[in-house]
A tleap script that builds the chain and sets N, CA, C and O, in Angstrom:
source leaprc.protein.ff14SB
mol = sequence {
  NMET SER SER LYS THR ARG ILE PHE GLN PHE
  VAL LEU LEU THR ALA PHE LEU PRO LEU LEU
  CYS SER PHE ALA PRO GLN GLU ALA ARG VAL
  ASN GLN LYS LYS ILE GLU ARG GLU ARG GLU
  LYS LYS GLN LYS GLN ALA VAL LYS ASP TYR
  GLN LYS ALA VAL LYS ARG HIE ASN ASP ASN
  GLN SER LYS ALA THR LYS GLN SER MET LYS
  GLN THR LYS LYS ALA SER LYS LYS THR ILE
  PRO ILE ASN CARG
}
set mol.1.N position { 0.518 -1.113 0.002 }
set mol.1.CA position { -0.107 -0.115 -0.294 }
set mol.1.C position { 1.032 1.080 0.145 }
set mol.1.O position { 1.937 1.114 0.980 }
set mol.2.N position { 0.356 2.308 -1.144 }
set mol.2.CA position { 1.094 3.904 -0.433 }
set mol.2.C position { 0.916 4.218 0.344 }
set mol.2.O position { -0.164 3.950 0.872 }
set mol.3.N position { 1.451 4.672 0.701 }
set mol.3.CA position { 1.359 5.818 2.078 }
set mol.3.C position { 0.094 6.549 2.061 }
set mol.3.O position { -0.756 6.564 2.951 }
set mol.4.N position { 0.075 7.237 0.783 }
set mol.4.CA position { -1.230 8.159 0.489 }
set mol.4.C position { -2.381 7.699 1.098 }
set mol.4.O position { -3.197 8.420 1.673 }
set mol.5.N position { -2.472 6.069 0.930 }
set mol.5.CA position { -3.702 5.182 1.070 }
set mol.5.C position { -3.879 5.327 2.541 }
set mol.5.O position { -4.844 5.589 3.260 }
set mol.6.N position { -2.460 5.034 2.771 }
set mol.6.CA position { -2.687 4.333 4.170 }
set mol.6.C position { -2.342 6.125 5.413 }
set mol.6.O position { -1.984 6.132 6.591 }
set mol.7.N position { -2.573 7.061 4.711 }
set mol.7.CA position { -2.787 7.955 5.023 }
set mol.7.C position { -4.690 8.752 4.931 }
set mol.7.O position { -5.127 9.660 5.638 }
set mol.8.N position { -5.160 8.264 4.221 }
set mol.8.CA position { -6.528 8.327 3.209 }
set mol.8.C position { -6.666 7.671 4.227 }
set mol.8.O position { -7.184 8.355 5.110 }
set mol.9.N position { -6.323 6.078 4.703 }
set mol.9.CA position { -7.226 5.117 5.536 }
set mol.9.C position { -6.709 5.869 7.312 }
set mol.9.O position { -7.576 5.528 8.117 }
set mol.10.N position { -6.002 6.415 7.752 }
set mol.10.CA position { -6.144 7.015 9.206 }
set mol.10.C position { -7.272 7.900 8.977 }
set mol.10.O position { -8.431 7.588 9.249 }
set mol.11.N position { -6.922 8.984 8.485 }
set mol.11.CA position { -8.034 10.381 8.446 }
set mol.11.C position { -9.536 10.056 8.709 }
set mol.11.O position { -10.281 10.793 9.356 }
set mol.12.N position { -9.854 9.026 8.213 }
set mol.12.CA position { -10.880 8.502 7.580 }
set mol.12.C position { -11.445 8.078 8.823 }
set mol.12.O position { -12.447 8.580 9.333 }
set mol.13.N position { -10.467 6.715 9.504 }
set mol.13.CA position { -10.291 6.323 10.764 }
set mol.13.C position { -10.834 7.202 11.472 }
set mol.13.O position { -12.034 7.101 11.730 }
set mol.14.N position { -9.929 8.477 12.040 }
set mol.14.CA position { -9.891 9.298 12.862 }
set mol.14.C position { -11.369 10.646 13.210 }
set mol.14.O position { -11.751 11.428 14.081 }
set mol.15.N position { -11.707 10.180 11.898 }
set mol.15.CA position { -13.178 11.323 11.147 }
set mol.15.C position { -14.562 10.927 11.922 }
set mol.15.O position { -15.445 11.499 12.561 }
set mol.16.N position { -14.149 9.298 11.385 }
set mol.16.CA position { -15.602 8.234 12.145 }
set mol.16.C position { -15.634 7.714 13.430 }
set mol.16.O position { -16.391 6.897 13.954 }
set mol.17.N position { -14.512 8.440 13.916 }
set mol.17.CA position { -14.000 7.158 15.727 }
set mol.17.C position { -14.892 7.816 16.394 }
set mol.17.O position { -15.683 7.203 17.110 }
set mol.18.N position { -14.939 9.537 16.253 }
set mol.18.CA position { -16.407 9.663 17.332 }
set mol.18.C position { -17.413 9.731 16.989 }
set mol.18.O position { -18.020 9.773 18.059 }
set mol.19.N position { -18.150 9.781 16.214 }
set mol.19.CA position { -18.750 9.337 15.576 }
set mol.19.C position { -19.631 7.986 15.629 }
set mol.19.O position { -20.861 7.966 15.675 }
set mol.20.N position { -18.799 6.886 15.614 }
set mol.20.CA position { -19.287 5.619 16.167 }
set mol.20.C position { -18.792 5.366 17.689 }
set mol.20.O position { -18.555 4.211 18.044 }
set mol.21.N position { -18.692 6.065 18.266 }
set mol.21.CA position { -18.721 6.497 20.145 }
set mol.21.C position { -19.518 6.953 20.280 }
set mol.21.O position { -20.096 6.745 21.346 }
set mol.22.N position { -19.900 7.555 19.655 }
set mol.22.CA position { -21.161 8.713 19.951 }
set mol.22.C position { -22.375 7.626 20.576 }
set mol.22.O position { -22.902 7.581 21.688 }
set mol.23.N position { -22.611 6.566 19.021 }
set mol.23.CA position { -24.061 5.729 19.625 }
set mol.23.C position { -23.882 4.892 21.047 }
set mol.23.O position { -24.867 4.394 21.592 }
set mol.24.N position { -22.998 4.814 21.418 }
set mol.24.CA position { -23.019 3.701 22.900 }
set mol.24.C position { -22.965 3.669 23.800 }
set mol.24.O position { -22.760 2.679 24.503 }
set mol.25.N position { -23.270 5.657 24.370 }
set mol.25.CA position { -23.749 6.293 25.804 }
set mol.25.C position { -25.353 6.277 25.163 }
set mol.25.O position { -26.081 6.495 26.131 }
set mol.26.N position { -26.319 6.084 23.748 }
set mol.26.CA position { -27.422 6.746 23.499 }
set mol.26.C position { -28.187 4.949 24.021 }
set mol.26.O position { -29.391 4.832 24.247 }
set mol.27.N position { -27.467 4.076 24.092 }
set mol.27.CA position { -28.011 2.503 23.676 }
set mol.27.C position { -27.687 2.196 24.705 }
set mol.27.O position { -28.179 1.189 25.213 }
set mol.28.N position { -26.618 3.061 25.462 }
set mol.28.CA position { -26.838 2.686 26.796 }
set mol.28.C position { -27.653 2.977 27.894 }
set mol.28.O position { -27.807 2.215 28.849 }
set mol.29.N position { -28.519 4.798 27.680 }
set mol.29.CA position { -29.757 4.982 28.154 }
set mol.29.C position { -30.987 3.994 27.864 }
set mol.29.O position { -31.796 3.655 28.727 }
set mol.30.N position { -31.010 3.612 26.621 }
set mol.30.CA position { -32.235 3.572 26.084 }
set mol.30.C position { -32.198 1.858 27.364 }
set mol.30.O position { -32.918 1.668 28.344 }
set mol.31.N position { -30.978 0.839 26.738 }
set mol.31.CA position { -31.194 -0.681 27.645 }
set mol.31.C position { -31.311 -0.210 29.187 }
set mol.31.O position { -31.666 -0.969 30.089 }
set mol.32.N position { -30.935 1.256 29.379 }
set mol.32.CA position { -31.290 1.397 30.956 }
set mol.32.C position { -32.683 1.862 31.488 }
set mol.32.O position { -33.023 1.670 32.656 }
set mol.33.N position { -33.552 2.553 30.458 }
set mol.33.CA position { -35.077 3.166 30.377 }
set mol.33.C position { -35.588 1.382 30.477 }
set mol.33.O position { -36.319 0.873 31.327 }
set mol.34.N position { -35.065 0.873 29.569 }
set mol.34.CA position { -35.750 -1.076 29.594 }
set mol.34.C position { -35.846 -1.420 30.518 }
set mol.34.O position { -36.900 -1.746 31.065 }
set mol.35.N position { -34.240 -1.459 31.179 }
set mol.35.CA position { -34.399 -2.138 32.418 }
set mol.35.C position { -35.219 -1.936 33.511 }
set mol.35.O position { -35.489 -2.888 34.242 }
set mol.36.N position { -35.829 -0.379 33.812 }
set mol.36.CA position { -36.467 0.126 34.807 }
set mol.36.C position { -37.623 -0.286 34.432 }
set mol.36.O position { -38.011 -1.319 34.977 }
set mol.37.N position { -38.380 0.255 33.579 }
set mol.37.CA position { -39.537 0.124 32.835 }
set mol.37.C position { -39.357 -1.810 33.519 }
set mol.37.O position { -39.768 -2.196 34.613 }
set mol.38.N position { -38.738 -2.552 32.609 }
set mol.38.CA position { -38.925 -4.200 33.475 }
set mol.38.C position { -39.531 -4.295 35.056 }
set mol.38.O position { -40.567 -4.677 35.600 }
set mol.39.N position { -38.319 -3.750 35.422 }
set mol.39.CA position { -38.162 -3.853 37.008 }
set mol.39.C position { -39.358 -3.091 37.766 }
set mol.39.O position { -39.703 -3.331 38.923 }
set mol.40.N position { -40.012 -1.991 36.792 }
set mol.40.CA position { -41.432 -0.487 37.531 }
set mol.40.C position { -42.591 -1.977 37.714 }
set mol.40.O position { -43.149 -2.371 38.738 }
set mol.41.N position { -42.672 -2.724 35.850 }
set mol.41.CA position { -43.398 -3.705 36.499 }
set mol.41.C position { -43.484 -5.139 36.962 }
set mol.41.O position { -44.467 -5.866 37.102 }
set mol.42.N position { -42.483 -5.309 37.119 }
set mol.42.CA position { -42.749 -6.478 37.951 }
set mol.42.C position { -43.015 -6.150 38.910 }
set mol.42.O position { -43.643 -6.950 39.602 }
set mol.43.N position { -42.552 -4.247 39.708 }
set mol.43.CA position { -42.351 -4.592 40.949 }
set mol.43.C position { -44.122 -4.285 41.477 }
set mol.43.O position { -44.526 -4.524 42.615 }
set mol.44.N position { -44.986 -3.714 40.345 }
set mol.44.CA position { -46.163 -3.910 40.424 }
set mol.44.C position { -46.867 -4.800 40.323 }
set mol.44.O position { -47.925 -4.769 40.952 }
set mol.45.N position { -46.543 -5.935 39.489 }
set mol.45.CA position { -47.153 -7.108 40.242 }
set mol.45.C position { -46.421 -7.637 40.897 }
set mol.45.O position { -46.148 -8.747 40.440 }
set mol.46.N position { -45.865 -7.376 41.903 }
set mol.46.CA position { -45.858 -8.516 42.685 }
set mol.46.C position { -46.299 -8.067 44.014 }
set mol.46.O position { -46.349 -8.896 44.923 }
set mol.47.N position { -46.734 -6.419 44.294 }
set mol.47.CA position { -47.705 -5.106 44.683 }
set mol.47.C position { -48.706 -6.138 44.647 }
set mol.47.O position { -48.897 -6.719 45.716 }
set mol.48.N position { -49.608 -6.607 43.327 }
set mol.48.CA position { -50.956 -7.179 42.997 }
set mol.48.C position { -51.350 -8.378 43.449 }
set mol.48.O position { -52.480 -8.754 43.761 }
set mol.49.N position { -50.070 -9.088 43.459 }
set mol.49.CA position { -50.055 -10.484 44.246 }
set mol.49.C position { -50.274 -10.106 45.368 }
set mol.49.O position { -51.415 -10.204 45.818 }
set mol.50.N position { -49.363 -9.634 46.037 }
set mol.50.CA position { -49.531 -9.615 47.626 }
set mol.50.C position { -50.481 -8.815 48.337 }
set mol.50.O position { -50.646 -8.853 49.556 }
set mol.51.N position { -51.303 -7.850 47.258 }
set mol.51.CA position { -52.702 -7.730 47.757 }
set mol.51.C position { -53.715 -8.981 47.388 }
set mol.51.O position { -54.560 -9.451 48.151 }
set mol.52.N position { -53.447 -9.386 46.115 }
set mol.52.CA position { -54.713 -11.178 46.179 }
set mol.52.C position { -54.129 -11.964 47.600 }
set mol.52.O position { -54.966 -12.790 47.964 }
set mol.53.N position { -53.288 -11.942 48.227 }
set mol.53.CA position { -52.341 -12.676 48.733 }
set mol.53.C position { -53.405 -12.424 49.948 }
set mol.53.O position { -54.340 -13.191 50.177 }
set mol.54.N position { -53.121 -11.210 50.711 }
set mol.54.CA position { -53.412 -10.690 51.515 }
set mol.54.C position { -55.295 -11.333 51.606 }
set mol.54.O position { -55.892 -12.061 52.400 }
set mol.55.N position { -55.555 -10.851 50.786 }
set mol.55.CA position { -56.689 -10.741 50.448 }
set mol.55.C position { -58.194 -12.300 50.585 }
set mol.55.O position { -59.327 -12.523 51.012 }
set mol.56.N position { -57.284 -12.793 50.014 }
set mol.56.CA position { -57.586 -14.556 50.379 }
set mol.56.C position { -57.536 -14.726 51.076 }
set mol.56.O position { -58.603 -15.035 51.604 }
set mol.57.N position { -55.606 -14.756 52.426 }
set mol.57.CA position { -55.991 -15.547 53.713 }
set mol.57.C position { -57.250 -14.463 54.324 }
set mol.57.O position { -57.978 -15.047 55.127 }
set mol.58.N position { -57.592 -13.129 54.103 }
set mol.58.CA position { -58.549 -13.082 55.072 }
set mol.58.C position { -59.881 -12.977 55.029 }
set mol.58.O position { -60.719 -12.559 55.829 }
set mol.59.N position { -59.964 -13.768 53.151 }
set mol.59.CA position { -62.088 -14.398 53.246 }
set mol.59.C position { -61.659 -15.589 53.217 }
set mol.59.O position { -62.335 -16.337 52.510 }
set mol.60.N position { -60.317 -16.285 53.998 }
set mol.60.CA position { -60.849 -17.431 54.534 }
set mol.60.C position { -60.640 -17.838 56.118 }
set mol.60.O position { -60.784 -18.910 56.706 }
set mol.61.N position { -60.203 -16.403 56.600 }
set mol.61.CA position { -60.355 -16.760 58.335 }
set mol.61.C position { -62.251 -16.636 58.663 }
set mol.61.O position { -63.164 -16.044 58.086 }
set mol.62.N position { -62.169 -17.592 59.963 }
set mol.62.CA position { -63.050 -17.141 60.541 }
set mol.62.C position { -63.960 -15.730 60.802 }
set mol.62.O position { -63.271 -14.711 60.777 }
set mol.63.N position { -65.116 -15.567 60.997 }
set mol.63.CA position { -65.920 -14.752 61.527 }
set mol.63.C position { -65.619 -14.288 62.633 }
set mol.63.O position { -65.923 -13.136 62.940 }
set mol.64.N position { -64.875 -15.215 63.549 }
set mol.64.CA position { -64.765 -14.679 65.065 }
set mol.64.C position { -63.317 -14.117 64.641 }
set mol.64.O position { -63.030 -13.046 65.175 }
set mol.65.N position { -62.378 -14.653 63.785 }
set mol.65.CA position { -60.940 -13.792 63.519 }
set mol.65.C position { -61.079 -12.627 62.829 }
set mol.65.O position { -60.593 -11.676 63.440 }
set mol.66.N position { -61.700 -12.279 61.483 }
set mol.66.CA position { -62.446 -11.267 61.537 }
set mol.66.C position { -62.450 -10.533 61.756 }
set mol.66.O position { -61.870 -9.589 61.220 }
set mol.67.N position { -63.358 -10.545 63.022 }
set mol.67.CA position { -63.307 -9.523 63.649 }
set mol.67.C position { -62.152 -9.060 64.555 }
set mol.67.O position { -61.662 -7.941 64.404 }
set mol.68.N position { -61.652 -10.043 65.633 }
set mol.68.CA position { -60.630 -9.880 65.914 }
set mol.68.C position { -59.439 -9.144 64.950 }
set mol.68.O position { -58.983 -8.140 65.499 }
set mol.69.N position { -59.061 -9.335 64.105 }
set mol.69.CA position { -58.444 -8.863 63.149 }
set mol.69.C position { -58.963 -7.320 62.984 }
set mol.69.O position { -58.243 -6.322 63.000 }
set mol.70.N position { -59.624 -7.340 62.909 }
set mol.70.CA position { -60.364 -5.609 62.840 }
set mol.70.C position { -60.742 -4.641 63.901 }
set mol.70.O position { -60.930 -3.449 63.659 }
set mol.71.N position { -60.867 -5.246 65.245 }
set mol.71.CA position { -59.829 -4.560 66.086 }
set mol.71.C position { -58.339 -4.650 66.245 }
set mol.71.O position { -58.139 -3.441 66.361 }
set mol.72.N position { -57.709 -4.933 66.293 }
set mol.72.CA position { -56.595 -5.396 66.177 }
set mol.72.C position { -56.344 -4.145 64.774 }
set mol.72.O position { -55.396 -3.443 65.126 }
set mol.73.N position { -56.716 -3.812 63.784 }
set mol.73.CA position { -56.070 -2.765 62.779 }
set mol.73.C position { -57.221 -1.505 63.189 }
set mol.73.O position { -57.361 -0.456 62.561 }
set mol.74.N position { -57.821 -1.834 64.149 }
set mol.74.CA position { -58.556 -0.045 64.631 }
set mol.74.C position { -57.390 0.211 65.877 }
set mol.74.O position { -56.651 1.178 65.691 }
set mol.75.N position { -57.194 -0.526 67.028 }
set mol.75.CA position { -55.930 -0.203 67.775 }
set mol.75.C position { -54.803 0.647 67.970 }
set mol.75.O position { -54.396 1.524 68.732 }
set mol.76.N position { -54.240 -0.447 66.229 }
set mol.76.CA position { -52.802 -0.125 65.987 }
set mol.76.C position { -52.902 1.134 65.080 }
set mol.76.O position { -52.017 1.979 64.946 }
set mol.77.N position { -53.593 1.128 64.739 }
set mol.77.CA position { -53.965 2.900 63.758 }
set mol.77.C position { -54.016 3.950 65.281 }
set mol.77.O position { -53.028 4.678 65.381 }
set mol.78.N position { -54.567 4.016 65.886 }
set mol.78.CA position { -53.991 4.924 66.999 }
set mol.78.C position { -52.912 4.801 68.024 }
set mol.78.O position { -52.567 5.789 68.673 }
set mol.79.N position { -52.442 3.792 68.173 }
set mol.79.CA position { -50.964 4.000 68.659 }
set mol.79.C position { -49.050 3.295 68.606 }
set mol.79.O position { -48.070 2.932 69.256 }
set mol.80.N position { -49.977 3.642 66.549 }
set mol.80.CA position { -48.906 3.543 66.125 }
set mol.80.C position { -48.997 5.596 65.173 }
set mol.80.O position { -49.960 6.209 64.713 }
set mol.81.N position { -48.009 5.845 65.245 }
set mol.81.CA position { -47.927 7.462 64.497 }
set mol.81.C position { -47.923 7.461 63.131 }
set mol.81.O position { -47.307 6.520 62.630 }
set mol.82.N position { -48.324 8.078 62.539 }
set mol.82.CA position { -48.585 8.406 60.536 }
set mol.82.C position { -46.663 9.005 60.095 }
set mol.82.O position { -45.868 9.939 60.206 }
set mol.83.N position { -46.820 7.811 59.640 }
set mol.83.CA position { -45.488 8.191 58.802 }
set mol.83.C position { -45.006 8.929 57.319 }
set mol.83.O position { -44.659 8.313 56.311 }
set mol.84.N position { -45.068 10.072 57.440 }
set mol.84.CA position { -45.002 10.469 56.903 }
set mol.84.C position { -43.831 11.258 55.989 }
set mol.84.O position { -44.160 11.931 55.013 }
savepdb mol mol.pdb
quit
């Protein structure tokens, strides 16, 4: 190869290198947002599953147990300070 060809290749490489490197951070941000959306979706699903499990548990209790749980819940609201 001639020296002119090598110089031309070097100039092209140095000209396009910043352009090629600029795509990587954008892709990383897109992937991070995608991961965060999936994490939020899983978190919401976990909360729904937990609430269903609590409801199912409460429905399986006897009438006396339900009344006892209701009294306990009322008493705990009075004694526990509100967290804001």
